[in-house]
C-alpha positions as a LaTeX table, in Angstrom:
\begin{tabular}{lrrr}
\hline
Residue & $x$ (\AA) & $y$ (\AA) & $z$ (\AA) \\
\hline
Met1 & $-21.20$ & 6.04 & $-22.67$ \\
Thr2 & $-18.01$ & 4.44 & $-21.22$ \\
Glu3 & $-16.32$ & 5.64 & $-18.08$ \\
Ala4 & $-12.66$ & 5.31 & $-17.55$ \\
Leu5 & $-11.41$ & 5.46 & $-14.08$ \\
Phe6 & $-7.73$ & 5.98 & $-13.32$ \\
Tyr7 & $-6.53$ & 4.84 & $-9.85$ \\
His8 & $-3.18$ & 6.31 & $-8.89$ \\
Leu9 & $-1.65$ & 3.83 & $-6.48$ \\
Glu10 & 0.56 & 5.68 & $-4.02$ \\
Arg11 & $-0.58$ & 4.55 & $-0.49$ \\
Ala12 & $-1.90$ & 1.13 & $-1.47$ \\
Arg13 & $-0.85$ & $-1.69$ & $-3.74$ \\
Ala14 & $-2.97$ & $-3.15$ & $-6.48$ \\
Glu15 & $-3.52$ & $-6.17$ & $-4.10$ \\
Asp16 & $-5.08$ & $-3.91$ & $-1.54$ \\
Val17 & $-7.42$ & $-2.07$ & $-3.99$ \\
Leu18 & $-8.47$ & $-4.71$ & $-6.54$ \\
Pro19 & $-10.59$ & $-6.87$ & $-4.11$ \\
Gln20 & $-12.48$ & $-3.73$ & $-3.18$ \\
Leu21 & $-13.26$ & $-2.80$ & $-6.76$ \\
Val22 & $-14.27$ & $-6.38$ & $-7.59$ \\
Gln23 & $-16.48$ & $-6.49$ & $-4.60$ \\
Arg24 & $-18.21$ & $-3.27$ & $-5.75$ \\
Ser25 & $-18.70$ & $-4.63$ & $-9.21$ \\
Leu26 & $-20.33$ & $-7.75$ & $-7.89$ \\
Glu27 & $-22.45$ & $-5.77$ & $-5.47$ \\
Arg28 & $-23.81$ & $-3.85$ & $-8.41$ \\
Gly29 & $-24.49$ & $-7.01$ & $-10.37$ \\
Trp30 & $-21.82$ & $-6.15$ & $-13.03$ \\
Arg31 & $-19.65$ & $-8.75$ & $-14.73$ \\
Ala32 & $-15.95$ & $-7.92$ & $-14.84$ \\
Val33 & $-12.70$ & $-9.00$ & $-16.45$ \\
Val34 & $-9.36$ & $-8.30$ & $-14.50$ \\
Gln35 & $-6.60$ & $-8.19$ & $-17.01$ \\
Ser36 & $-2.91$ & $-8.64$ & $-15.88$ \\
Val37 & 0.31 & $-9.16$ & $-17.84$ \\
Ser38 & 1.05 & $-12.78$ & $-17.30$ \\
Glu39 & $-0.58$ & $-16.11$ & $-16.39$ \\
Glu40 & 1.64 & $-16.38$ & $-13.22$ \\
Arg41 & 0.18 & $-13.03$ & $-12.02$ \\
Val42 & $-3.38$ & $-14.02$ & $-12.90$ \\
Glu43 & $-2.89$ & $-17.11$ & $-10.62$ \\
Glu44 & $-1.58$ & $-14.90$ & $-7.81$ \\
Leu45 & $-4.53$ & $-12.43$ & $-8.11$ \\
Ser46 & $-6.79$ & $-15.51$ & $-8.27$ \\
Arg47 & $-5.55$ & $-16.78$ & $-4.91$ \\
Leu48 & $-5.84$ & $-13.26$ & $-3.63$ \\
Leu49 & $-9.54$ & $-13.02$ & $-4.42$ \\
Trp50 & $-10.26$ & $-16.34$ & $-2.85$ \\
Thr51 & $-8.51$ & $-15.41$ & 0.46 \\
Trp52 & $-8.82$ & $-11.58$ & 0.53 \\
Ala53 & $-11.06$ & $-11.63$ & 3.69 \\
Asp54 & $-11.33$ & $-14.16$ & 6.49 \\
Asp55 & $-15.03$ & $-14.49$ & 6.22 \\
Glu56 & $-15.74$ & $-14.15$ & 2.42 \\
Phe57 & $-14.32$ & $-14.62$ & $-1.03$ \\
Leu58 & $-14.97$ & $-13.12$ & $-4.47$ \\
Ala59 & $-16.39$ & $-15.37$ & $-7.03$ \\
His60 & $-14.19$ & $-15.45$ & $-10.13$ \\
Gly61 & $-12.53$ & $-17.80$ & $-12.53$ \\
Thr62 & $-9.48$ & $-18.19$ & $-14.90$ \\
Ala63 & $-8.78$ & $-20.22$ & $-18.05$ \\
Ala64 & $-7.58$ & $-22.99$ & $-15.56$ \\
Asp65 & $-11.03$ & $-23.10$ & $-14.07$ \\
Gly66 & $-13.13$ & $-23.05$ & $-17.32$ \\
Asn67 & $-16.76$ & $-22.35$ & $-17.63$ \\
Ala68 & $-15.97$ & $-18.67$ & $-18.56$ \\
Gly69 & $-19.62$ & $-17.80$ & $-19.29$ \\
Leu70 & $-20.69$ & $-18.66$ & $-15.81$ \\
Gln71 & $-18.04$ & $-16.56$ & $-14.19$ \\
Pro72 & $-19.07$ & $-12.98$ & $-12.71$ \\
Val73 & $-15.34$ & $-12.10$ & $-12.73$ \\
Trp74 & $-12.71$ & $-13.49$ & $-15.13$ \\
Leu75 & $-9.05$ & $-13.04$ & $-14.65$ \\
Thr76 & $-6.89$ & $-13.14$ & $-17.77$ \\
Ala77 & $-3.46$ & $-12.14$ & $-19.26$ \\
Gly78 & $-5.11$ & $-11.39$ & $-22.52$ \\
Ser79 & $-7.74$ & $-9.23$ & $-24.20$ \\
Asp80 & $-10.46$ & $-11.89$ & $-24.03$ \\
Thr81 & $-13.81$ & $-11.19$ & $-22.49$ \\
Pro82 & $-15.62$ & $-14.63$ & $-22.36$ \\
Asn83 & $-17.87$ & $-13.80$ & $-19.47$ \\
Ala84 & $-19.60$ & $-10.90$ & $-21.42$ \\
Ala85 & $-18.27$ & $-8.39$ & $-18.91$ \\
Thr86 & $-18.93$ & $-4.76$ & $-19.39$ \\
Val87 & $-16.18$ & $-3.78$ & $-16.78$ \\
Arg88 & $-12.56$ & $-4.19$ & $-17.48$ \\
Ile89 & $-9.88$ & $-3.68$ & $-14.68$ \\
Leu90 & $-6.25$ & $-3.19$ & $-15.88$ \\
Val91 & $-3.53$ & $-3.91$ & $-13.42$ \\
Asp92 & 0.33 & $-4.35$ & $-13.60$ \\
Gly93 & 0.62 & $-2.19$ & $-16.74$ \\
Ala94 & $-1.83$ & $-4.42$ & $-18.84$ \\
Gln95 & $-2.97$ & $-2.72$ & $-21.99$ \\
His96 & $-6.42$ & $-3.07$ & $-23.79$ \\
Asp97 & $-7.18$ & $-0.59$ & $-26.50$ \\
Ser98 & $-10.84$ & $-1.38$ & $-27.35$ \\
Leu99 & $-13.71$ & 0.30 & $-25.47$ \\
Asp100 & $-16.18$ & $-1.67$ & $-27.45$ \\
Gly101 & $-18.88$ & $-3.10$ & $-25.19$ \\
Leu102 & $-17.44$ & $-1.53$ & $-21.98$ \\
Asp103 & $-19.45$ & 0.46 & $-19.56$ \\
Arg104 & $-16.38$ & 0.94 & $-17.34$ \\
Leu105 & $-12.70$ & 0.67 & $-17.86$ \\
Val106 & $-10.57$ & 0.81 & $-14.67$ \\
Ile107 & $-6.83$ & 1.53 & $-14.91$ \\
Met108 & $-4.78$ & 0.96 & $-11.65$ \\
Phe109 & $-1.26$ & 2.18 & $-11.87$ \\
Asp110 & 1.76 & 2.40 & $-9.59$ \\
Gly111 & 2.56 & 6.00 & $-8.62$ \\
Ala112 & 6.18 & 4.96 & $-7.71$ \\
Asp113 & 6.91 & 3.60 & $-11.25$ \\
Glu114 & 7.61 & 6.43 & $-13.67$ \\
Ala115 & 7.04 & 4.23 & $-16.64$ \\
Ala116 & 3.49 & 3.35 & $-15.29$ \\
Val117 & 2.77 & 7.10 & $-14.65$ \\
Ser118 & 3.88 & 7.89 & $-18.13$ \\
Ala119 & 1.64 & 5.00 & $-19.59$ \\
Ala120 & $-1.28$ & 6.25 & $-17.58$ \\
Arg121 & $-0.88$ & 9.81 & $-18.90$ \\
Gln122 & $-0.87$ & 8.41 & $-22.47$ \\
Lys123 & $-3.97$ & 6.28 & $-21.75$ \\
Trp124 & $-5.71$ & 9.36 & $-20.29$ \\
Lys125 & $-5.11$ & 11.25 & $-23.55$ \\
Gln126 & $-6.17$ & 8.22 & $-25.66$ \\
Val127 & $-9.41$ & 7.58 & $-23.88$ \\
Thr128 & $-10.50$ & 11.29 & $-23.38$ \\
Ala129 & $-10.13$ & 11.72 & $-27.28$ \\
Val130 & $-12.81$ & 9.04 & $-27.88$ \\
Asp131 & $-16.40$ & 10.38 & $-28.17$ \\
Gly132 & $-18.59$ & 8.97 & $-25.54$ \\
Val133 & $-15.96$ & 8.56 & $-22.91$ \\
Thr134 & $-15.74$ & 10.24 & $-19.62$ \\
Ala135 & $-12.41$ & 9.85 & $-17.65$ \\
Thr136 & $-11.97$ & 10.42 & $-14.00$ \\
Tyr137 & $-8.68$ & 10.51 & $-12.01$ \\
Trp138 & $-8.69$ & 9.20 & $-8.37$ \\
Gln139 & $-5.95$ & 9.54 & $-5.87$ \\
Gln140 & $-5.74$ & 8.72 & $-2.17$ \\
Asp141 & $-5.65$ & 11.37 & 0.43 \\
Glu142 & $-3.64$ & 10.93 & 3.69 \\
Arg143 & $-6.35$ & 8.95 & 5.34 \\
Gly144 & $-6.54$ & 6.49 & 2.47 \\
Arg145 & $-9.80$ & 7.56 & 1.08 \\
Trp146 & $-10.19$ & 8.02 & $-2.90$ \\
Val147 & $-10.61$ & 11.40 & $-3.95$ \\
Lys148 & $-11.52$ & 12.38 & $-7.48$ \\
Lys149 & $-8.87$ & 14.96 & $-8.67$ \\
Ala150 & $-9.82$ & 15.37 & $-12.35$ \\
Thr151 & $-12.56$ & 14.62 & $-14.91$ \\
Ala152 & $-12.34$ & 14.90 & $-18.68$ \\
Gly153 & $-14.33$ & 13.88 & $-21.71$ \\
Glu154 & $-17.89$ & 13.80 & $-22.72$ \\
Gly155 & $-20.42$ & 14.32 & $-19.99$ \\
Ala156 & $-17.68$ & 15.31 & $-17.51$ \\
Ala157 & $-19.66$ & 18.00 & $-15.76$ \\
Ser158 & $-22.60$ & 15.85 & $-15.16$ \\
Lys159 & $-21.04$ & 12.61 & $-13.79$ \\
Asp160 & $-21.66$ & 11.64 & $-10.23$ \\
Glu161 & $-18.73$ & 10.70 & $-7.94$ \\
Gln162 & $-18.15$ & 7.08 & $-7.61$ \\
\hline
\end{tabular}
């Protein structure tokens, strides 16, 4: 069963949320791929993950680093999954159509960008039509906490909160 999580960014930027999601994945022992739309953006995100906190970094790699199979988190502008990840995080409007091999697909989209909101709606329809997929929609409340606003798809009633 695959989970698709939609994060509607209104109060936070992808740069604020991504390190938290990567950190949670690492804490759970998951391997992840973070997919953006350009190699320049991949390098920006790589710098972010190395410097996101004063006292720690998030282990990851890119094509420039090599050794993909050893990387717990792989940043890419393509659809590759060279680190055998079962979690894929899409940022900046990146598209990935295959759910094969994924336990979790995370879609972060900018709520101030109408095209991004429209694309997220289309992606919601697409993934909820697939057997074996449960989708959840998350939005920040006024205090910045993530609140589940909707669930759809197979097993929706039995899924736990994140």
